[in-house]
C-alpha positions as CSV (number, residue, x, y, z in Angstrom):
1,X,-17.5,-0.3,6.8
2,X,-16.7,-3.9,6.3
3,X,-14.4,-5.8,8.7
4,X,-11.1,-6.5,7.0
5,X,-8.5,-9.2,7.5
6,X,-6.2,-7.0,9.6
7,X,-5.9,-6.4,13.3
8,X,-8.4,-3.9,14.7
9,X,-7.1,-0.3,14.5
10,X,-8.5,3.0,15.8
11,X,-9.4,5.6,13.2
12,X,-10.7,9.2,13.4
13,X,-13.9,9.9,11.3
14,X,-16.0,12.9,10.5
15,X,-19.1,13.6,8.4
16,X,-18.1,15.9,5.6
17,X,-20.9,17.2,3.3
18,X,-22.9,14.0,4.0
19,X,-19.9,11.8,3.2
20,X,-17.9,10.0,5.9
21,X,-14.2,10.9,5.9
22,X,-11.3,9.2,7.7
23,X,-8.2,11.0,8.9
24,X,-5.1,10.0,6.9
25,X,-2.0,10.2,9.2
26,X,0.3,10.3,6.2
27,X,-1.4,13.1,4.3
28,X,-2.5,14.9,7.5
29,X,-6.1,15.4,6.4
30,X,-9.5,13.8,6.2
31,X,-10.2,11.9,3.0
32,X,-13.5,10.5,1.8
33,X,-13.9,7.0,3.1
34,X,-14.3,4.8,0.0
35,X,-13.9,1.0,0.1
36,X,-10.4,1.3,-1.4
37,X,-9.5,4.0,1.1
38,X,-10.6,1.8,4.0
39,X,-8.1,-0.8,2.8
40,X,-5.4,1.8,2.3
41,X,-5.8,3.1,5.8
42,X,-5.6,-0.4,7.2
43,X,-2.4,-1.0,5.2
44,X,-0.9,2.2,6.6
45,X,-1.6,1.1,10.2
46,X,-0.4,-2.4,9.5
47,X,2.9,-1.1,8.2
48,X,3.4,1.3,11.0
49,X,2.0,-0.5,14.0
50,X,2.6,-4.2,13.1
51,X,5.7,-4.1,10.9
52,X,7.3,-1.0,12.6
53,X,7.9,0.9,9.4
54,X,8.8,4.5,10.1
55,X,5.8,6.8,9.2
56,X,8.3,9.3,7.9
57,X,9.4,6.9,5.1
58,X,5.8,6.1,3.9
59,X,4.2,8.0,1.1
60,X,0.6,7.8,-0.1
61,X,-1.1,8.4,-3.4
62,X,1.4,10.2,-5.5
63,X,1.6,10.4,-9.3
64,X,3.9,8.1,-11.2
65,X,4.9,8.5,-14.8
66,X,5.2,5.3,-16.8
67,X,6.4,6.5,-20.2
68,X,3.6,8.8,-21.4
69,X,1.1,7.4,-18.9
70,X,0.4,9.0,-15.5
71,X,-0.7,6.6,-12.8
72,X,-1.1,6.9,-9.0
73,X,0.5,4.4,-6.6
74,X,-1.3,3.7,-3.3
75,X,1.7,3.5,-0.9
76,X,5.4,3.4,-1.1
77,X,7.9,2.8,1.7
78,X,11.3,4.2,1.1
79,X,14.7,3.1,2.5
80,X,16.5,5.8,4.4
81,X,18.8,6.3,1.3
82,X,15.8,7.2,-0.9
83,X,15.5,3.9,-2.7
84,X,12.2,2.1,-2.6
85,X,11.7,-0.7,-0.1
86,X,8.0,-1.5,-0.8
87,X,5.2,-0.7,-3.1
88,X,1.6,-1.4,-1.9
89,X,-1.3,-1.7,-4.2
90,X,-4.8,-1.5,-2.5
91,X,-8.0,-2.6,-4.0
92,X,-11.6,-2.4,-2.7
93,X,-12.7,-5.5,-0.8
94,X,-15.0,-6.4,-3.7
95,X,-12.2,-6.5,-6.2
96,X,-10.5,-9.8,-6.6
97,X,-6.7,-9.9,-6.6
98,X,-5.9,-11.3,-10.1
99,X,-3.1,-11.6,-12.5
100,X,-4.2,-8.2,-13.9
101,X,-3.6,-6.7,-10.4
102,X,-0.1,-8.3,-10.3
103,X,0.6,-7.0,-13.8
104,X,-0.4,-3.5,-12.6
105,X,2.0,-3.4,-9.7
106,X,4.7,-5.0,-11.8
107,X,4.3,-2.2,-14.4
108,X,4.7,0.4,-11.6
109,X,7.8,-1.4,-10.4
110,X,9.5,-1.2,-13.8
111,X,10.4,2.4,-13.0
112,X,10.4,2.1,-9.1
113,X,12.6,-1.0,-8.6
114,X,11.2,-1.8,-5.1
115,X,12.6,-4.7,-3.1
116,X,9.1,-5.9,-2.0
117,X,5.5,-5.7,-3.3
118,X,2.3,-6.0,-1.4
119,X,-1.2,-6.3,-2.8
120,X,-4.3,-6.3,-0.7
121,X,-8.1,-6.0,-1.0
122,X,-8.4,-6.0,2.7
123,X,-9.4,-9.6,2.8
124,X,-6.6,-11.2,0.8
125,X,-3.0,-10.1,1.1
126,X,-0.1,-11.0,-1.1
127,X,3.6,-10.3,-0.4
128,X,6.4,-10.7,-2.8
129,X,10.1,-10.2,-2.8
130,X,11.6,-9.1,-6.1
131,X,14.4,-11.2,-7.8
132,X,15.9,-8.9,-10.4
133,X,18.5,-11.5,-11.5
134,X,15.8,-14.0,-12.4
135,X,13.3,-11.3,-13.5
136,X,10.5,-12.6,-11.2
137,X,9.0,-12.3,-7.8
138,X,8.9,-14.8,-5.0
139,X,5.8,-15.0,-2.8
140,X,6.3,-14.6,0.9
141,X,4.1,-15.6,3.9
142,X,4.5,-12.1,5.4
143,X,6.4,-8.9,5.0
144,X,9.6,-8.5,7.0
145,X,9.6,-6.2,10.0
146,X,11.5,-3.0,9.6
147,X,15.1,-3.6,10.9
148,X,17.0,-0.9,9.0
149,X,19.5,1.0,11.0
């Protein structure tokens, strides 16, 4: 797999029916290693190992209903009170992060109301803090470390 713009992390792999799979710590199972999954697994490690987010508050790939549409988010980090701290949208390294990508995560956030957004294709990472009063988001150089009590 392609080297990504993250620190080096250790992963567990296995060959499953002639497809490489990577162990997902959150879902507690091996999942097929697609380019997008490679980015998602790096984001999970980044949040846990570098930003110190509690693994127990991170959720991966669940359905989300937006009106009559059913979508899937990549990662969500919850606050301990159940509100949403962060939404992460992962794209394959070959997918450019564009306005369309920002629009996608913004649509998800209409019903989730996260405090922060992260978009990554493994090479480029964007971090935003929501400003609900101004109905916009502010770009950040990096995500805050977990400091919730």
